[in-house]
HTML snippet that shows the backbone in 3Dmol.js (N, CA, C, O; Angstrom):
<script src="https://3Dmol.org/build/3Dmol-min.js"></script>
<div id="view" style="width:600px;height:400px;position:relative"></div>
<script>
const pdb = `
ATOM      1  N   MET A   1      -1.224  17.256  18.497  1.00  0.00           N
ATOM      2  CA  MET A   1      -0.434  16.622  18.378  1.00  0.00           C
ATOM      3  C   MET A   1      -0.995  15.262  18.178  1.00  0.00           C
ATOM      4  O   MET A   1      -0.454  14.292  17.647  1.00  0.00           O
ATOM      5  N   ALA A   2      -2.462  15.394  18.824  1.00  0.00           N
ATOM      6  CA  ALA A   2      -3.059  13.590  19.078  1.00  0.00           C
ATOM      7  C   ALA A   2      -3.367  13.370  17.754  1.00  0.00           C
ATOM      8  O   ALA A   2      -3.146  12.288  17.211  1.00  0.00           O
ATOM      9  N   ILE A   3      -3.966  14.513  17.075  1.00  0.00           N
ATOM     10  CA  ILE A   3      -4.511  14.710  15.617  1.00  0.00           C
ATOM     11  C   ILE A   3      -3.544  13.843  14.772  1.00  0.00           C
ATOM     12  O   ILE A   3      -4.076  12.901  14.184  1.00  0.00           O
ATOM     13  N   LEU A   4      -2.075  14.026  14.601  1.00  0.00           N
ATOM     14  CA  LEU A   4      -1.217  13.354  13.683  1.00  0.00           C
ATOM     15  C   LEU A   4      -0.856  12.044  14.253  1.00  0.00           C
ATOM     16  O   LEU A   4      -0.521  11.152  13.474  1.00  0.00           O
ATOM     17  N   ASP A   5      -0.895  11.750  15.941  1.00  0.00           N
ATOM     18  CA  ASP A   5      -0.887  11.009  15.992  1.00  0.00           C
ATOM     19  C   ASP A   5      -1.302   9.682  15.286  1.00  0.00           C
ATOM     20  O   ASP A   5      -0.639   8.784  14.766  1.00  0.00           O
ATOM     21  N   GLY A   6      -3.019   9.943  15.503  1.00  0.00           N
ATOM     22  CA  GLY A   6      -4.004   9.258  14.703  1.00  0.00           C
ATOM     23  C   GLY A   6      -3.872   8.713  13.244  1.00  0.00           C
ATOM     24  O   GLY A   6      -3.921   7.637  12.648  1.00  0.00           O
ATOM     25  N   VAL A   7      -3.633  10.333  12.938  1.00  0.00           N
ATOM     26  CA  VAL A   7      -3.807   9.753  11.170  1.00  0.00           C
ATOM     27  C   VAL A   7      -2.609   9.456  10.946  1.00  0.00           C
ATOM     28  O   VAL A   7      -2.619   9.646   9.730  1.00  0.00           O
ATOM     29  N   GLN A   8      -0.862   8.914  11.335  1.00  0.00           N
ATOM     30  CA  GLN A   8      -0.247   8.351  11.355  1.00  0.00           C
ATOM     31  C   GLN A   8      -0.229   6.788  11.717  1.00  0.00           C
ATOM     32  O   GLN A   8       0.332   5.893  11.085  1.00  0.00           O
ATOM     33  N   ILE A   9      -0.757   6.717  12.537  1.00  0.00           N
ATOM     34  CA  ILE A   9      -1.713   4.907  13.003  1.00  0.00           C
ATOM     35  C   ILE A   9      -2.568   4.628  11.863  1.00  0.00           C
ATOM     36  O   ILE A   9      -2.323   3.604  11.226  1.00  0.00           O
ATOM     37  N   ALA A  10      -3.543   5.380  11.498  1.00  0.00           N
ATOM     38  CA  ALA A  10      -4.640   4.986  10.107  1.00  0.00           C
ATOM     39  C   ALA A  10      -3.704   4.906   9.484  1.00  0.00           C
ATOM     40  O   ALA A  10      -3.368   3.724   9.561  1.00  0.00           O
ATOM     41  N   LEU A  11      -2.673   5.697   8.569  1.00  0.00           N
ATOM     42  CA  LEU A  11      -1.951   5.785   7.915  1.00  0.00           C
ATOM     43  C   LEU A  11      -0.747   4.207   7.532  1.00  0.00           C
ATOM     44  O   LEU A  11      -0.445   3.443   6.615  1.00  0.00           O
ATOM     45  N   ALA A  12      -0.534   4.406   8.531  1.00  0.00           N
ATOM     46  CA  ALA A  12       0.304   2.661   9.251  1.00  0.00           C
ATOM     47  C   ALA A  12      -0.523   1.120   8.388  1.00  0.00           C
ATOM     48  O   ALA A  12      -0.143   0.250   7.605  1.00  0.00           O
ATOM     49  N   VAL A  13      -1.823   1.475   9.108  1.00  0.00           N
ATOM     50  CA  VAL A  13      -2.824   0.774   8.792  1.00  0.00           C
ATOM     51  C   VAL A  13      -2.943  -0.126   7.295  1.00  0.00           C
ATOM     52  O   VAL A  13      -2.761  -1.263   6.860  1.00  0.00           O
ATOM     53  N   LEU A  14      -3.490   1.579   6.745  1.00  0.00           N
ATOM     54  CA  LEU A  14      -3.431   1.371   5.254  1.00  0.00           C
ATOM     55  C   LEU A  14      -2.594   1.118   4.471  1.00  0.00           C
ATOM     56  O   LEU A  14      -2.903   0.836   3.313  1.00  0.00           O
ATOM     57  N   VAL A  15      -1.385   1.147   4.861  1.00  0.00           N
ATOM     58  CA  VAL A  15       0.173   1.090   3.883  1.00  0.00           C
ATOM     59  C   VAL A  15       0.130  -0.805   4.547  1.00  0.00           C
ATOM     60  O   VAL A  15      -0.510  -1.611   3.873  1.00  0.00           O
ATOM     61  N   CYS A  16       0.589  -1.117   5.373  1.00  0.00           N
ATOM     62  CA  CYS A  16      -0.050  -2.631   5.582  1.00  0.00           C
ATOM     63  C   CYS A  16      -0.707  -3.431   5.014  1.00  0.00           C
ATOM     64  O   CYS A  16      -0.260  -4.571   4.887  1.00  0.00           O
ATOM     65  N   LEU A  17      -2.071  -3.059   4.456  1.00  0.00           N
ATOM     66  CA  LEU A  17      -3.012  -3.436   3.836  1.00  0.00           C
ATOM     67  C   LEU A  17      -3.129  -3.625   2.588  1.00  0.00           C
ATOM     68  O   LEU A  17      -3.748  -4.514   2.003  1.00  0.00           O
ATOM     69  N   GLY A  18      -2.231  -2.360   1.977  1.00  0.00           N
ATOM     70  CA  GLY A  18      -2.029  -2.067   0.883  1.00  0.00           C
ATOM     71  C   GLY A  18      -1.581  -2.938   0.516  1.00  0.00           C
ATOM     72  O   GLY A  18      -2.165  -3.737  -0.215  1.00  0.00           O
ATOM     73  N   ILE A  19       0.005  -3.090   1.047  1.00  0.00           N
ATOM     74  CA  ILE A  19       1.150  -4.181   0.952  1.00  0.00           C
ATOM     75  C   ILE A  19       0.943  -5.873   1.155  1.00  0.00           C
ATOM     76  O   ILE A  19       1.584  -6.852   0.774  1.00  0.00           O
ATOM     77  N   LEU A  20      -0.127  -5.705   1.848  1.00  0.00           N
ATOM     78  CA  LEU A  20      -0.421  -7.629   1.967  1.00  0.00           C
ATOM     79  C   LEU A  20      -1.308  -7.838   0.826  1.00  0.00           C
ATOM     80  O   LEU A  20      -1.310  -8.956   0.311  1.00  0.00           O
ATOM     81  N   LEU A  21      -2.127  -6.842   0.318  1.00  0.00           N
ATOM     82  CA  LEU A  21      -3.065  -7.184  -0.557  1.00  0.00           C
ATOM     83  C   LEU A  21      -2.576  -7.546  -2.191  1.00  0.00           C
ATOM     84  O   LEU A  21      -3.387  -7.996  -2.999  1.00  0.00           O
ATOM     85  N   GLN A  22      -1.332  -7.315  -2.496  1.00  0.00           N
ATOM     86  CA  GLN A  22      -0.921  -6.877  -3.207  1.00  0.00           C
ATOM     87  C   GLN A  22      -0.582  -8.682  -3.716  1.00  0.00           C
ATOM     88  O   GLN A  22      -0.560  -9.537  -2.831  1.00  0.00           O
ATOM     89  N   THR A  23      -0.354  -9.047  -5.102  1.00  0.00           N
ATOM     90  CA  THR A  23       0.101 -10.266  -5.217  1.00  0.00           C
ATOM     91  C   THR A  23       1.515 -10.157  -6.107  1.00  0.00           C
ATOM     92  O   THR A  23       1.891  -9.067  -6.539  1.00  0.00           O
ATOM     93  N   PRO A  24       2.213 -11.313  -6.322  1.00  0.00           N
ATOM     94  CA  PRO A  24       3.547 -11.696  -7.303  1.00  0.00           C
ATOM     95  C   PRO A  24       2.920 -11.244  -8.677  1.00  0.00           C
ATOM     96  O   PRO A  24       1.803 -11.588  -9.064  1.00  0.00           O
ATOM     97  N   ASN A  25       3.775 -10.443  -9.346  1.00  0.00           N
ATOM     98  CA  ASN A  25       3.471 -10.402 -10.963  1.00  0.00           C
ATOM     99  C   ASN A  25       2.683 -11.717 -11.392  1.00  0.00           C
ATOM    100  O   ASN A  25       1.503 -11.844 -11.717  1.00  0.00           O
ATOM    101  N   ALA A  26       3.596 -12.555 -11.301  1.00  0.00           N
ATOM    102  CA  ALA A  26       3.300 -14.153 -12.110  1.00  0.00           C
ATOM    103  C   ALA A  26       1.557 -14.326 -11.668  1.00  0.00           C
ATOM    104  O   ALA A  26       0.706 -14.751 -12.450  1.00  0.00           O
ATOM    105  N   ALA A  27       1.220 -13.773  -9.871  1.00  0.00           N
ATOM    106  CA  ALA A  27      -0.098 -14.225  -9.965  1.00  0.00           C
ATOM    107  C   ALA A  27      -1.424 -13.921 -10.287  1.00  0.00           C
ATOM    108  O   ALA A  27      -2.402 -14.635 -10.509  1.00  0.00           O
ATOM    109  N   GLY A  28      -1.225 -12.512 -10.262  1.00  0.00           N
ATOM    110  CA  GLY A  28      -2.278 -11.506 -10.291  1.00  0.00           C
ATOM    111  C   GLY A  28      -3.503 -11.368  -9.430  1.00  0.00           C
ATOM    112  O   GLY A  28      -3.662 -12.030  -8.405  1.00  0.00           O
ATOM    113  N   MET A  29      -3.853 -11.007  -9.616  1.00  0.00           N
ATOM    114  CA  MET A  29      -4.883 -10.937  -8.589  1.00  0.00           C
ATOM    115  C   MET A  29      -6.283 -12.184  -8.083  1.00  0.00           C
ATOM    116  O   MET A  29      -6.995 -12.321  -7.088  1.00  0.00           O
ATOM    117  N   GLY A  30      -6.115 -12.935  -9.482  1.00  0.00           N
ATOM    118  CA  GLY A  30      -6.832 -13.972  -9.169  1.00  0.00           C
ATOM    119  C   GLY A  30      -6.376 -15.183  -8.061  1.00  0.00           C
ATOM    120  O   GLY A  30      -7.102 -15.984  -7.472  1.00  0.00           O
ATOM    121  N   GLY A  31      -4.349 -14.952  -7.981  1.00  0.00           N
ATOM    122  CA  GLY A  31      -4.061 -15.951  -6.826  1.00  0.00           C
ATOM    123  C   GLY A  31      -4.383 -15.374  -5.549  1.00  0.00           C
ATOM    124  O   GLY A  31      -4.401 -16.183  -4.621  1.00  0.00           O
ATOM    125  N   THR A  32      -4.695 -13.936  -5.215  1.00  0.00           N
ATOM    126  CA  THR A  32      -5.021 -13.503  -3.776  1.00  0.00           C
ATOM    127  C   THR A  32      -6.222 -14.132  -3.191  1.00  0.00           C
ATOM    128  O   THR A  32      -6.562 -13.981  -2.018  1.00  0.00           O
ATOM    129  N   PHE A  33      -6.891 -14.895  -4.125  1.00  0.00           N
ATOM    130  CA  PHE A  33      -8.587 -15.349  -3.873  1.00  0.00           C
ATOM    131  C   PHE A  33      -8.272 -16.681  -4.291  1.00  0.00           C
ATOM    132  O   PHE A  33      -9.265 -17.205  -4.796  1.00  0.00           O
ATOM    133  N   GLY A  34      -7.287 -17.414  -4.273  1.00  0.00           N
ATOM    134  CA  GLY A  34      -7.689 -18.976  -4.710  1.00  0.00           C
ATOM    135  C   GLY A  34      -7.577 -19.272  -5.701  1.00  0.00           C
ATOM    136  O   GLY A  34      -7.594 -20.496  -5.824  1.00  0.00           O
ATOM    137  N   GLY A  35      -7.414 -18.554  -6.887  1.00  0.00           N
ATOM    138  CA  GLY A  35      -7.756 -18.579  -8.546  1.00  0.00           C
ATOM    139  C   GLY A  35      -6.430 -19.066  -8.842  1.00  0.00           C
ATOM    140  O   GLY A  35      -5.470 -18.633  -8.206  1.00  0.00           O
ATOM    141  N   SER A  36      -6.252 -20.186 -10.024  1.00  0.00           N
ATOM    142  CA  SER A  36      -4.906 -19.856 -10.552  1.00  0.00           C
ATOM    143  C   SER A  36      -4.577 -18.799 -12.192  1.00  0.00           C
ATOM    144  O   SER A  36      -5.394 -18.302 -12.967  1.00  0.00           O
ATOM    145  N   SER A  37      -3.184 -18.784 -12.212  1.00  0.00           N
ATOM    146  CA  SER A  37      -2.858 -18.249 -13.171  1.00  0.00           C
ATOM    147  C   SER A  37      -2.337 -19.024 -13.794  1.00  0.00           C
ATOM    148  O   SER A  37      -1.589 -19.785 -13.179  1.00  0.00           O
ATOM    149  N   SER A  38      -2.484 -19.217 -15.388  1.00  0.00           N
ATOM    150  CA  SER A  38      -2.252 -19.590 -16.510  1.00  0.00           C
ATOM    151  C   SER A  38      -1.024 -18.251 -17.002  1.00  0.00           C
ATOM    152  O   SER A  38      -1.246 -17.045 -17.119  1.00  0.00           O
ATOM    153  N   GLY A  39       0.400 -19.081 -17.232  1.00  0.00           N
ATOM    154  CA  GLY A  39       1.133 -18.519 -17.972  1.00  0.00           C
ATOM    155  C   GLY A  39       2.458 -17.364 -16.706  1.00  0.00           C
ATOM    156  O   GLY A  39       2.681 -17.214 -15.504  1.00  0.00           O
ATOM    157  N   GLY A  40       2.736 -17.074 -17.459  1.00  0.00           N
ATOM    158  CA  GLY A  40       3.652 -16.290 -16.014  1.00  0.00           C
ATOM    159  C   GLY A  40       4.500 -15.350 -16.277  1.00  0.00           C
ATOM    160  O   GLY A  40       3.851 -14.449 -16.809  1.00  0.00           O
ATOM    161  N   GLY A  41       5.779 -15.006 -16.188  1.00  0.00           N
ATOM    162  CA  GLY A  41       6.288 -13.803 -16.381  1.00  0.00           C
ATOM    163  C   GLY A  41       5.996 -12.035 -16.475  1.00  0.00           C
ATOM    164  O   GLY A  41       5.411 -11.657 -15.460  1.00  0.00           O
ATOM    165  N   TYR A  42       6.253 -11.013 -17.375  1.00  0.00           N
ATOM    166  CA  TYR A  42       6.439  -9.946 -17.198  1.00  0.00           C
ATOM    167  C   TYR A  42       5.105  -9.473 -17.214  1.00  0.00           C
ATOM    168  O   TYR A  42       4.592 -10.547 -17.526  1.00  0.00           O
ATOM    169  N   ARG A  43       3.723  -8.352 -17.078  1.00  0.00           N
ATOM    170  CA  ARG A  43       2.425  -8.338 -17.603  1.00  0.00           C
ATOM    171  C   ARG A  43       2.719  -7.027 -16.698  1.00  0.00           C
ATOM    172  O   ARG A  43       3.418  -6.891 -15.694  1.00  0.00           O
ATOM    173  N   ARG A  44       1.734  -5.899 -17.603  1.00  0.00           N
ATOM    174  CA  ARG A  44       0.925  -4.752 -16.705  1.00  0.00           C
ATOM    175  C   ARG A  44       0.301  -4.911 -15.229  1.00  0.00           C
ATOM    176  O   ARG A  44      -0.210  -5.978 -14.888  1.00  0.00           O
ATOM    177  N   ARG A  45       0.371  -3.726 -14.313  1.00  0.00           N
ATOM    178  CA  ARG A  45      -0.837  -3.887 -13.725  1.00  0.00           C
ATOM    179  C   ARG A  45      -1.840  -3.135 -14.213  1.00  0.00           C
ATOM    180  O   ARG A  45      -1.602  -2.036 -14.715  1.00  0.00           O
ATOM    181  N   ARG A  46      -3.494  -3.802 -14.097  1.00  0.00           N
ATOM    182  CA  ARG A  46      -4.357  -3.123 -15.025  1.00  0.00           C
ATOM    183  C   ARG A  46      -5.700  -3.512 -13.872  1.00  0.00           C
ATOM    184  O   ARG A  46      -6.032  -4.644 -13.517  1.00  0.00           O
ATOM    185  N   GLY A  47      -6.275  -2.281 -13.472  1.00  0.00           N
ATOM    186  CA  GLY A  47      -7.542  -1.773 -12.758  1.00  0.00           C
ATOM    187  C   GLY A  47      -7.600  -2.060 -11.402  1.00  0.00           C
ATOM    188  O   GLY A  47      -7.814  -1.052 -10.729  1.00  0.00           O
ATOM    189  N   LEU A  48      -7.498  -2.950 -10.854  1.00  0.00           N
ATOM    190  CA  LEU A  48      -7.787  -2.840  -9.458  1.00  0.00           C
ATOM    191  C   LEU A  48      -6.178  -3.473  -9.414  1.00  0.00           C
ATOM    192  O   LEU A  48      -6.006  -2.910  -8.333  1.00  0.00           O
ATOM    193  N   GLU A  49      -5.539  -3.802  -9.530  1.00  0.00           N
ATOM    194  CA  GLU A  49      -4.349  -3.832  -9.114  1.00  0.00           C
ATOM    195  C   GLU A  49      -2.964  -2.450  -9.406  1.00  0.00           C
ATOM    196  O   GLU A  49      -1.935  -2.267  -8.756  1.00  0.00           O
ATOM    197  N   SER A  50      -3.456  -1.744 -10.534  1.00  0.00           N
ATOM    198  CA  SER A  50      -2.981  -0.477 -10.596  1.00  0.00           C
ATOM    199  C   SER A  50      -3.137   0.589  -9.430  1.00  0.00           C
ATOM    200  O   SER A  50      -2.332   1.333  -8.871  1.00  0.00           O
ATOM    201  N   THR A  51      -4.947   0.288  -9.242  1.00  0.00           N
ATOM    202  CA  THR A  51      -5.001   1.332  -8.532  1.00  0.00           C
ATOM    203  C   THR A  51      -4.193   1.430  -6.642  1.00  0.00           C
ATOM    204  O   THR A  51      -3.689   2.363  -6.017  1.00  0.00           O
ATOM    205  N   LEU A  52      -4.466  -0.192  -6.270  1.00  0.00           N
ATOM    206  CA  LEU A  52      -3.532  -1.014  -4.990  1.00  0.00           C
ATOM    207  C   LEU A  52      -2.731  -0.363  -4.992  1.00  0.00           C
ATOM    208  O   LEU A  52      -2.542   0.356  -4.011  1.00  0.00           O
ATOM    209  N   LEU A  53      -1.652  -0.305  -6.418  1.00  0.00           N
ATOM    210  CA  LEU A  53      -0.072  -0.154  -6.074  1.00  0.00           C
ATOM    211  C   LEU A  53       0.046   1.284  -5.921  1.00  0.00           C
ATOM    212  O   LEU A  53       0.952   1.691  -5.193  1.00  0.00           O
ATOM    213  N   ARG A  54      -0.763   2.168  -6.520  1.00  0.00           N
ATOM    214  CA  ARG A  54      -0.475   3.954  -6.765  1.00  0.00           C
ATOM    215  C   ARG A  54      -1.140   4.585  -5.500  1.00  0.00           C
ATOM    216  O   ARG A  54      -0.663   5.649  -5.107  1.00  0.00           O
ATOM    217  N   LEU A  55      -2.445   3.908  -4.661  1.00  0.00           N
ATOM    218  CA  LEU A  55      -3.230   4.071  -3.312  1.00  0.00           C
ATOM    219  C   LEU A  55      -1.846   3.680  -2.244  1.00  0.00           C
ATOM    220  O   LEU A  55      -1.781   4.362  -1.222  1.00  0.00           O
ATOM    221  N   THR A  56      -0.603   2.463  -2.488  1.00  0.00           N
ATOM    222  CA  THR A  56       0.167   2.305  -1.397  1.00  0.00           C
ATOM    223  C   THR A  56       1.034   3.101  -1.295  1.00  0.00           C
ATOM    224  O   THR A  56       1.534   3.371  -0.203  1.00  0.00           O
ATOM    225  N   VAL A  57       1.577   3.914  -2.948  1.00  0.00           N
ATOM    226  CA  VAL A  57       2.854   4.640  -2.943  1.00  0.00           C
ATOM    227  C   VAL A  57       2.389   5.909  -2.249  1.00  0.00           C
ATOM    228  O   VAL A  57       3.058   6.452  -1.369  1.00  0.00           O
ATOM    229  N   VAL A  58       0.656   6.576  -2.883  1.00  0.00           N
ATOM    230  CA  VAL A  58       0.615   7.975  -2.390  1.00  0.00           C
ATOM    231  C   VAL A  58       0.141   7.633  -0.614  1.00  0.00           C
ATOM    232  O   VAL A  58       0.325   8.654   0.049  1.00  0.00           O
ATOM    233  N   PHE A  59      -0.269   6.749   0.029  1.00  0.00           N
ATOM    234  CA  PHE A  59      -0.336   6.041   1.000  1.00  0.00           C
ATOM    235  C   PHE A  59       0.972   6.207   2.376  1.00  0.00           C
ATOM    236  O   PHE A  59       0.807   6.780   3.453  1.00  0.00           O
ATOM    237  N   THR A  60       2.428   5.394   1.811  1.00  0.00           N
ATOM    238  CA  THR A  60       3.760   5.351   2.310  1.00  0.00           C
ATOM    239  C   THR A  60       4.218   7.082   2.217  1.00  0.00           C
ATOM    240  O   THR A  60       4.817   7.585   3.168  1.00  0.00           O
ATOM    241  N   VAL A  61       3.878   7.883   1.016  1.00  0.00           N
ATOM    242  CA  VAL A  61       4.842   8.922   0.971  1.00  0.00           C
ATOM    243  C   VAL A  61       3.780   9.904   2.137  1.00  0.00           C
ATOM    244  O   VAL A  61       4.299  10.915   2.611  1.00  0.00           O
ATOM    245  N   LEU A  62       2.746   9.654   2.428  1.00  0.00           N
ATOM    246  CA  LEU A  62       1.958  10.515   3.287  1.00  0.00           C
ATOM    247  C   LEU A  62       2.432  10.212   4.946  1.00  0.00           C
ATOM    248  O   LEU A  62       2.657  11.008   5.858  1.00  0.00           O
ATOM    249  N   PHE A  63       2.481   8.582   4.902  1.00  0.00           N
ATOM    250  CA  PHE A  63       2.843   8.519   6.134  1.00  0.00           C
ATOM    251  C   PHE A  63       4.538   8.953   6.691  1.00  0.00           C
ATOM    252  O   PHE A  63       4.814   8.932   7.891  1.00  0.00           O
ATOM    253  N   GLY A  64       5.294   9.232   5.906  1.00  0.00           N
ATOM    254  CA  GLY A  64       6.740   9.006   5.793  1.00  0.00           C
ATOM    255  C   GLY A  64       6.339  10.987   6.178  1.00  0.00           C
ATOM    256  O   GLY A  64       6.725  11.297   7.305  1.00  0.00           O
ATOM    257  N   ALA A  65       5.756  12.015   5.482  1.00  0.00           N
ATOM    258  CA  ALA A  65       5.749  12.971   5.981  1.00  0.00           C
ATOM    259  C   ALA A  65       4.993  13.340   6.966  1.00  0.00           C
ATOM    260  O   ALA A  65       5.126  14.422   7.538  1.00  0.00           O
ATOM    261  N   ILE A  66       4.136  12.484   7.252  1.00  0.00           N
ATOM    262  CA  ILE A  66       3.799  13.011   8.568  1.00  0.00           C
ATOM    263  C   ILE A  66       4.378  12.649  10.280  1.00  0.00           C
ATOM    264  O   ILE A  66       4.067  13.145  11.363  1.00  0.00           O
ATOM    265  N   SER A  67       5.566  11.305   9.804  1.00  0.00           N
ATOM    266  CA  SER A  67       6.349  11.058  11.131  1.00  0.00           C
ATOM    267  C   SER A  67       7.435  11.881  10.942  1.00  0.00           C
ATOM    268  O   SER A  67       8.353  11.707  11.743  1.00  0.00           O
ATOM    269  N   LEU A  68       7.633  13.010   9.824  1.00  0.00           N
ATOM    270  CA  LEU A  68       8.352  13.595   9.577  1.00  0.00           C
ATOM    271  C   LEU A  68       8.301  15.265  10.419  1.00  0.00           C
ATOM    272  O   LEU A  68       9.040  16.064  10.994  1.00  0.00           O
ATOM    273  N   ALA A  69       6.687  15.042   9.941  1.00  0.00           N
ATOM    274  CA  ALA A  69       6.371  16.673  10.797  1.00  0.00           C
ATOM    275  C   ALA A  69       5.908  15.967  12.765  1.00  0.00           C
ATOM    276  O   ALA A  69       5.616  16.632  13.759  1.00  0.00           O
ATOM    277  N   VAL A  70       5.994  14.936  12.658  1.00  0.00           N
ATOM    278  CA  VAL A  70       6.100  14.287  14.379  1.00  0.00           C
ATOM    279  C   VAL A  70       6.715  15.000  14.731  1.00  0.00           C
ATOM    280  O   VAL A  70       6.471  15.990  15.421  1.00  0.00           O
ATOM    281  N   VAL A  71       8.061  14.446  14.124  1.00  0.00           N
ATOM    282  CA  VAL A  71       9.146  14.403  15.006  1.00  0.00           C
ATOM    283  C   VAL A  71       9.511  15.957  15.348  1.00  0.00           C
ATOM    284  O   VAL A  71       9.631  16.445  16.471  1.00  0.00           O
ATOM    285  N   ALA A  72       9.710  16.846  13.616  1.00  0.00           N
ATOM    286  CA  ALA A  72      10.042  18.471  13.932  1.00  0.00           C
ATOM    287  C   ALA A  72       9.055  18.904  15.056  1.00  0.00           C
ATOM    288  O   ALA A  72       9.549  19.764  15.784  1.00  0.00           O
ATOM    289  N   LEU A  73       7.830  18.545  15.377  1.00  0.00           N
ATOM    290  CA  LEU A  73       7.250  19.218  16.171  1.00  0.00           C
ATOM    291  C   LEU A  73       7.539  18.965  17.736  1.00  0.00           C
ATOM    292  O   LEU A  73       7.573  19.849  18.592  1.00  0.00           O
ATOM    293  N   GLN A  74       7.731  17.653  17.933  1.00  0.00           N
ATOM    294  CA  GLN A  74       8.185  17.142  19.316  1.00  0.00           C
ATOM    295  C   GLN A  74       9.664  17.965  19.323  1.00  0.00           C
ATOM    296  O   GLN A  74       9.954  18.182  20.499  1.00  0.00           O
ATOM    297  N   GLY A  75      10.687  18.491  18.415  1.00  0.00           N
ATOM    298  CA  GLY A  75      11.915  18.282  18.533  1.00  0.00           C
ATOM    299  C   GLY A  75      12.138  20.632  19.262  1.00  0.00           C
ATOM    300  O   GLY A  75      13.243  21.084  19.558  1.00  0.00           O
TER     301      GLY A  75
END
`;
const viewer = $3Dmol.createViewer("view");
viewer.addModel(pdb, "pdb");
viewer.setStyle({}, {cartoon: {color: "spectrum"}});
viewer.zoomTo();
viewer.render();
</script>
């Protein structure tokens, strides 16, 4: 049970970091580190932004599954 608790805490931290590192679509990754973005509107996420989004989704799904497993094992 302690292993699941540790995994749950680690996933919670990773989900928080993934969300905080994402930037609004108009700013792009340059906006995160102080750069400016010319233009705005909709554009596709590419490279690091796309990878970060996918990892955040995976970590969130895993966090939900582990949370349900912890509740099921306790009950």
